[in-house]
C-alpha positions as CSV (number, residue, x, y, z in Angstrom):
1,M,6.1,4.5,-13.1
2,D,4.9,0.9,-13.1
3,Q,2.0,0.9,-10.7
4,V,1.9,-2.8,-10.4
5,R,5.6,-3.1,-9.4
6,I,5.3,-0.3,-6.9
7,G,2.2,-1.9,-5.4
8,K,3.9,-5.2,-5.0
9,F,6.9,-3.4,-3.4
10,I,4.6,-1.7,-0.9
11,A,2.8,-5.0,0.0
12,K,6.2,-6.7,0.4
13,L,7.5,-4.1,2.8
14,R,4.2,-4.0,4.7
15,N,4.2,-7.8,5.1
16,E,7.8,-7.9,6.2
17,K,6.8,-5.6,9.0
18,N,3.8,-7.8,9.8
19,M,1.4,-4.9,9.4
20,T,-2.1,-5.0,8.1
21,Q,-3.3,-2.5,5.5
22,Q,-5.3,-0.8,8.2
23,E,-2.2,-0.4,10.5
24,L,-0.2,1.0,7.6
25,A,-3.0,3.4,6.6
26,Y,-3.3,4.7,10.1
27,K,0.4,5.2,10.4
28,I,0.7,7.3,7.3
29,G,-2.7,9.0,7.5
30,V,-4.6,7.5,4.6
31,T,-7.5,5.0,4.4
32,D,-7.0,1.3,4.2
33,R,-8.8,1.4,0.9
34,A,-6.1,3.6,-0.5
35,I,-3.5,1.1,0.6
36,S,-5.4,-1.7,-1.1
37,K,-5.6,0.3,-4.3
38,W,-1.9,1.1,-4.2
39,E,-1.0,-2.5,-3.6
40,N,-3.3,-3.7,-6.5
41,G,-1.8,-1.1,-8.9
42,V,-5.2,0.6,-9.3
43,S,-4.1,4.0,-8.1
44,L,-1.1,5.9,-6.8
45,V,-0.9,9.3,-5.1
46,K,0.6,11.9,-7.4
């Protein structure tokens, strides 16, 4: 998997829904730092 492409995809969808990273994190039960890492291609959940 290409972590950078997936991160950009997550950010695109989140922005289309006008959600903050914190709102998305709360909705799916993770931290906003996790969302940030995913969107920046630093880390993905396996």
